[in-house]
VMD Tcl script that builds the backbone (N, CA, C; Angstrom):
set m [mol new atoms 246]
animate dup $m
set s [atomselect $m all]
$s set {name element resname resid chain x y z} {
  {N N MET 1 A 1.034 -0.912 0.107}
  {CA C MET 1 A -0.052 0.006 -0.290}
  {C C MET 1 A 0.965 1.365 0.010}
  {N N PRO 2 A 1.703 1.616 -1.052}
  {CA C PRO 2 A 2.522 2.375 -1.026}
  {C C PRO 2 A 1.855 4.637 -0.553}
  {N N ASN 3 A 0.793 4.305 -1.442}
  {CA C ASN 3 A -0.175 5.448 -0.956}
  {C C ASN 3 A -0.934 6.350 0.521}
  {N N HIS 4 A -0.708 4.832 1.344}
  {CA C HIS 4 A -1.292 4.912 2.798}
  {C C HIS 4 A 0.054 6.146 3.606}
  {N N PRO 5 A -0.685 7.405 4.205}
  {CA C PRO 5 A -0.167 8.254 4.791}
  {C C PRO 5 A 1.008 7.719 5.177}
  {N N ASN 6 A 0.456 6.797 6.247}
  {CA C ASN 6 A 1.925 6.142 7.256}
  {C C ASN 6 A 2.716 5.840 6.569}
  {N N ARG 7 A 3.301 4.997 5.163}
  {CA C ARG 7 A 4.310 4.809 4.370}
  {C C ARG 7 A 5.169 4.614 3.544}
  {N N GLY 8 A 6.154 5.148 3.677}
  {CA C GLY 8 A 6.378 6.131 2.693}
  {C C GLY 8 A 7.000 7.532 2.843}
  {N N ARG 9 A 7.374 8.725 1.971}
  {CA C ARG 9 A 7.609 10.262 2.827}
  {C C ARG 9 A 6.647 10.849 3.870}
  {N N ARG 10 A 6.980 11.398 4.771}
  {CA C ARG 10 A 6.451 12.184 5.843}
  {C C ARG 10 A 5.546 13.195 4.860}
  {N N THR 11 A 3.829 13.145 5.623}
  {CA C THR 11 A 3.914 14.464 5.175}
  {C C THR 11 A 2.525 15.088 6.227}
  {N N ALA 12 A 1.895 15.850 5.965}
  {CA C ALA 12 A 0.534 16.737 6.643}
  {C C ALA 12 A -0.208 15.479 7.653}
  {N N ALA 13 A -0.160 14.477 6.860}
  {CA C ALA 13 A -1.082 12.975 6.878}
  {C C ALA 13 A -1.031 12.298 7.670}
  {N N SER 14 A 0.647 11.957 8.378}
  {CA C SER 14 A 1.484 10.953 8.797}
  {C C SER 14 A 1.218 11.175 10.469}
  {N N ASN 15 A 1.515 10.439 10.483}
  {CA C ASN 15 A 1.815 10.220 12.266}
  {C C ASN 15 A 2.831 10.976 12.594}
  {N N PRO 16 A 2.781 12.280 13.957}
  {CA C PRO 16 A 3.506 12.577 14.101}
  {C C PRO 16 A 4.459 12.013 14.982}
  {N N LEU 17 A 5.755 12.472 15.351}
  {CA C LEU 17 A 7.138 11.677 16.405}
  {C C LEU 17 A 6.553 12.054 17.396}
  {N N PRO 18 A 7.278 11.031 18.256}
  {CA C PRO 18 A 7.553 11.378 19.680}
  {C C PRO 18 A 8.068 12.498 20.491}
  {N N PHE 19 A 8.782 12.951 19.550}
  {CA C PHE 19 A 9.692 13.927 20.144}
  {C C PHE 19 A 8.833 15.762 19.660}
  {N N GLU 20 A 8.203 15.195 18.088}
  {CA C GLU 20 A 7.343 16.471 18.289}
  {C C GLU 20 A 6.346 16.533 18.997}
  {N N ILE 21 A 5.495 15.401 19.815}
  {CA C ILE 21 A 4.543 15.228 20.333}
  {C C ILE 21 A 5.158 16.235 21.766}
  {N N GLU 22 A 6.111 15.608 22.125}
  {CA C GLU 22 A 6.300 16.459 23.407}
  {C C GLU 22 A 6.658 17.605 23.602}
  {N N ALA 23 A 7.767 18.249 22.520}
  {CA C ALA 23 A 8.113 19.312 22.038}
  {C C ALA 23 A 6.943 20.468 21.709}
  {N N SER 24 A 5.990 19.745 21.459}
  {CA C SER 24 A 4.986 21.292 21.077}
  {C C SER 24 A 3.504 21.204 22.522}
  {N N ARG 25 A 4.152 20.293 23.301}
  {CA C ARG 25 A 3.604 19.720 24.577}
  {C C ARG 25 A 4.494 21.158 25.929}
  {N N MET 26 A 5.404 20.978 25.319}
  {CA C MET 26 A 6.517 21.471 26.362}
  {C C MET 26 A 6.549 22.968 25.808}
  {N N ARG 27 A 6.177 23.012 24.884}
  {CA C ARG 27 A 6.006 24.546 23.805}
  {C C ARG 27 A 5.417 25.951 25.044}
  {N N VAL 28 A 3.645 25.331 25.468}
  {CA C VAL 28 A 2.650 25.445 25.656}
  {C C VAL 28 A 2.885 25.520 27.512}
  {N N GLY 29 A 3.810 24.678 27.987}
  {CA C GLY 29 A 3.136 24.273 29.373}
  {C C GLY 29 A 2.484 23.397 29.723}
  {N N LEU 30 A 2.096 22.647 29.005}
  {CA C LEU 30 A 1.211 22.019 29.897}
  {C C LEU 30 A 1.420 20.459 29.914}
  {N N LYS 31 A 0.874 20.245 31.361}
  {CA C LYS 31 A 1.481 18.966 31.589}
  {C C LYS 31 A 0.675 17.879 30.940}
  {N N MET 32 A 1.449 16.339 30.599}
  {CA C MET 32 A 0.145 15.718 29.434}
  {C C MET 32 A -1.109 15.513 29.892}
  {N N ALA 33 A -1.947 15.465 30.631}
  {CA C ALA 33 A -3.133 15.339 31.144}
  {C C ALA 33 A -3.839 15.949 30.755}
  {N N GLU 34 A -3.783 17.561 30.857}
  {CA C GLU 34 A -3.785 18.798 30.343}
  {C C GLU 34 A -4.318 19.593 29.075}
  {N N ALA 35 A -3.014 18.379 28.070}
  {CA C ALA 35 A -2.739 18.148 26.772}
  {C C ALA 35 A -3.587 17.307 26.406}
  {N N ALA 36 A -4.380 15.708 26.547}
  {CA C ALA 36 A -4.636 15.201 26.730}
  {C C ALA 36 A -6.081 15.670 26.788}
  {N N ALA 37 A -6.198 16.486 27.857}
  {CA C ALA 37 A -7.932 16.542 27.623}
  {C C ALA 37 A -8.385 17.887 26.338}
  {N N LEU 38 A -7.288 18.564 25.731}
  {CA C LEU 38 A -7.534 19.041 24.714}
  {C C LEU 38 A -8.510 18.552 23.657}
  {N N VAL 39 A -7.599 17.052 23.757}
  {CA C VAL 39 A -7.426 16.397 22.507}
  {C C VAL 39 A -8.721 15.457 22.612}
  {N N TYR 40 A -9.240 15.739 23.758}
  {CA C TYR 40 A -10.476 14.483 24.287}
  {C C TYR 40 A -10.171 13.154 24.204}
  {N N ALA 41 A -8.259 12.801 24.885}
  {CA C ALA 41 A -8.142 11.968 24.950}
  {C C ALA 41 A -7.261 11.817 26.340}
  {N N SER 42 A -7.807 10.146 26.995}
  {CA C SER 42 A -6.639 10.061 28.183}
  {C C SER 42 A -5.177 10.302 28.325}
  {N N GLY 43 A -4.804 10.749 29.611}
  {CA C GLY 43 A -3.681 11.189 29.705}
  {C C GLY 43 A -2.411 10.475 29.520}
  {N N LEU 44 A -3.248 8.702 29.554}
  {CA C LEU 44 A -2.617 7.391 29.654}
  {C C LEU 44 A -1.944 7.431 27.700}
  {N N ALA 45 A -2.701 7.545 26.994}
  {CA C ALA 45 A -3.174 7.684 25.548}
  {C C ALA 45 A -2.011 9.042 25.448}
  {N N TRP 46 A -1.928 9.973 25.864}
  {CA C TRP 46 A -0.905 11.009 25.761}
  {C C TRP 46 A 0.596 10.670 26.101}
  {N N GLU 47 A 0.177 9.756 27.183}
  {CA C GLU 47 A 1.620 9.042 27.711}
  {C C GLU 47 A 2.448 8.400 26.649}
  {N N TYR 48 A 1.523 7.497 26.236}
  {CA C TYR 48 A 2.224 6.855 25.272}
  {C C TYR 48 A 2.549 6.930 23.747}
  {N N TRP 49 A 1.601 8.259 23.618}
  {CA C TRP 49 A 1.871 8.965 22.280}
  {C C TRP 49 A 3.521 9.735 22.221}
  {N N GLU 50 A 3.840 10.080 23.893}
  {CA C GLU 50 A 5.413 10.890 23.576}
  {C C GLU 50 A 6.186 9.583 23.740}
  {N N SER 51 A 5.949 8.545 24.443}
  {CA C SER 51 A 6.587 7.250 24.906}
  {C C SER 51 A 7.271 6.806 23.813}
  {N N GLY 52 A 5.899 6.702 22.444}
  {CA C GLY 52 A 6.578 5.951 20.906}
  {C C GLY 52 A 5.535 4.208 21.241}
  {N N LYS 53 A 5.009 4.346 22.975}
  {CA C LYS 53 A 4.271 2.656 22.277}
  {C C LYS 53 A 3.225 3.152 21.732}
  {N N ALA 54 A 2.305 3.798 21.266}
  {CA C ALA 54 A 1.776 3.825 20.536}
  {C C ALA 54 A 2.133 5.688 19.567}
  {N N ARG 55 A 1.383 5.254 18.428}
  {CA C ARG 55 A 1.396 6.324 17.497}
  {C C ARG 55 A 0.203 7.308 17.601}
  {N N MET 56 A 0.192 8.902 17.324}
  {CA C MET 56 A -0.846 9.624 17.579}
  {C C MET 56 A -1.859 9.440 16.189}
  {N N HIS 57 A -2.614 9.038 15.901}
  {CA C HIS 57 A -3.761 9.542 14.923}
  {C C HIS 57 A -3.198 10.999 13.842}
  {N N PRO 58 A -3.582 11.067 12.914}
  {CA C PRO 58 A -3.156 12.467 12.311}
  {C C PRO 58 A -4.076 13.445 12.614}
  {N N ALA 59 A -5.109 12.715 13.090}
  {CA C ALA 59 A -6.422 13.677 13.189}
  {C C ALA 59 A -6.425 13.999 14.665}
  {N N PHE 60 A -6.229 13.487 15.826}
  {CA C PHE 60 A -5.771 14.506 16.524}
  {C C PHE 60 A -4.194 15.523 16.852}
  {N N TRP 61 A -3.368 14.647 16.313}
  {CA C TRP 61 A -2.477 15.951 15.810}
  {C C TRP 61 A -2.710 16.976 15.450}
  {N N GLU 62 A -3.726 16.922 14.131}
  {CA C GLU 62 A -4.085 17.809 13.891}
  {C C GLU 62 A -5.174 19.023 14.944}
  {N N LEU 63 A -5.833 18.499 15.737}
  {CA C LEU 63 A -6.459 19.129 16.724}
  {C C LEU 63 A -5.619 19.823 17.817}
  {N N TRP 64 A -4.537 19.160 17.985}
  {CA C TRP 64 A -4.089 19.510 18.832}
  {C C TRP 64 A -3.141 20.721 18.459}
  {N N LEU 65 A -2.620 20.571 17.028}
  {CA C LEU 65 A -2.123 21.704 16.732}
  {C C LEU 65 A -2.753 23.239 16.586}
  {N N LEU 66 A -4.256 22.841 16.421}
  {CA C LEU 66 A -5.193 23.737 16.140}
  {C C LEU 66 A -5.280 24.745 16.718}
  {N N LYS 67 A -5.895 23.949 18.720}
  {CA C LYS 67 A -5.922 24.075 20.046}
  {C C LYS 67 A -4.705 25.062 20.402}
  {N N SER 68 A -3.834 24.081 20.129}
  {CA C SER 68 A -2.218 24.923 21.201}
  {C C SER 68 A -1.716 25.762 20.585}
  {N N ALA 69 A -2.396 26.068 18.701}
  {CA C ALA 69 A -1.664 27.690 18.250}
  {C C ALA 69 A -2.346 28.538 19.308}
  {N N ASN 70 A -3.330 28.754 19.924}
  {CA C ASN 70 A -4.204 29.461 20.505}
  {C C ASN 70 A -3.534 29.667 21.962}
  {N N LEU 71 A -2.724 29.012 22.366}
  {CA C LEU 71 A -2.114 29.074 23.800}
  {C C LEU 71 A -1.255 29.713 23.547}
  {N N LYS 72 A -0.817 30.497 25.174}
  {CA C LYS 72 A 0.340 30.989 24.621}
  {C C LYS 72 A 1.401 30.041 25.369}
  {N N PRO 73 A 2.883 30.719 24.536}
  {CA C PRO 73 A 3.921 29.439 24.421}
  {C C PRO 73 A 4.618 29.873 25.957}
  {N N GLN 74 A 5.652 28.758 26.360}
  {CA C GLN 74 A 5.812 28.982 28.162}
  {C C GLN 74 A 6.845 29.055 27.948}
  {N N PRO 75 A 7.803 30.047 29.025}
  {CA C PRO 75 A 9.104 29.536 28.837}
  {C C PRO 75 A 9.516 28.438 29.311}
  {N N SER 76 A 11.068 28.255 28.792}
  {CA C SER 76 A 11.088 26.713 28.714}
  {C C SER 76 A 12.072 26.358 30.614}
  {N N ILE 77 A 11.883 25.711 31.157}
  {CA C ILE 77 A 12.728 24.842 32.790}
  {C C ILE 77 A 14.019 25.798 32.462}
  {N N MET 78 A 14.790 25.873 31.243}
  {CA C MET 78 A 16.179 26.625 31.170}
  {C C MET 78 A 16.121 28.025 31.601}
  {N N ASP 79 A 14.921 29.091 31.063}
  {CA C ASP 79 A 15.072 30.151 31.427}
  {C C ASP 79 A 14.632 30.558 32.823}
  {N N ARG 80 A 14.068 29.280 33.580}
  {CA C ARG 80 A 13.520 29.279 34.745}
  {C C ARG 80 A 14.244 29.167 35.868}
  {N N ILE 81 A 15.225 29.020 35.420}
  {CA C ILE 81 A 16.570 28.414 36.225}
  {C C ILE 81 A 17.427 29.659 36.626}
  {N N LYS 82 A 17.690 30.766 35.353}
  {CA C LYS 82 A 18.494 31.660 35.345}
  {C C LYS 82 A 17.925 32.451 36.209}
}
mol reanalyze $m
mol bondsrecalc $m
mol representation Tube
mol addrep $m
């Protein structure tokens, strides 16, 4: 099935990589459970997505990107230590 969205080159319809999920959540300063609630998922599902135990469906990723775009980015933990 070469035309399947999760095979071949990465596109907007591909599953996000675990580091992309974690980085986007950290950017807005939410806990896993808070991020999961925004996309109507469980905290455990979010934990699995970030750890790579499960793949996040592109529809959840798109919903997350739409909703998190309206959230104010938070300073990183390294900025808070200074």
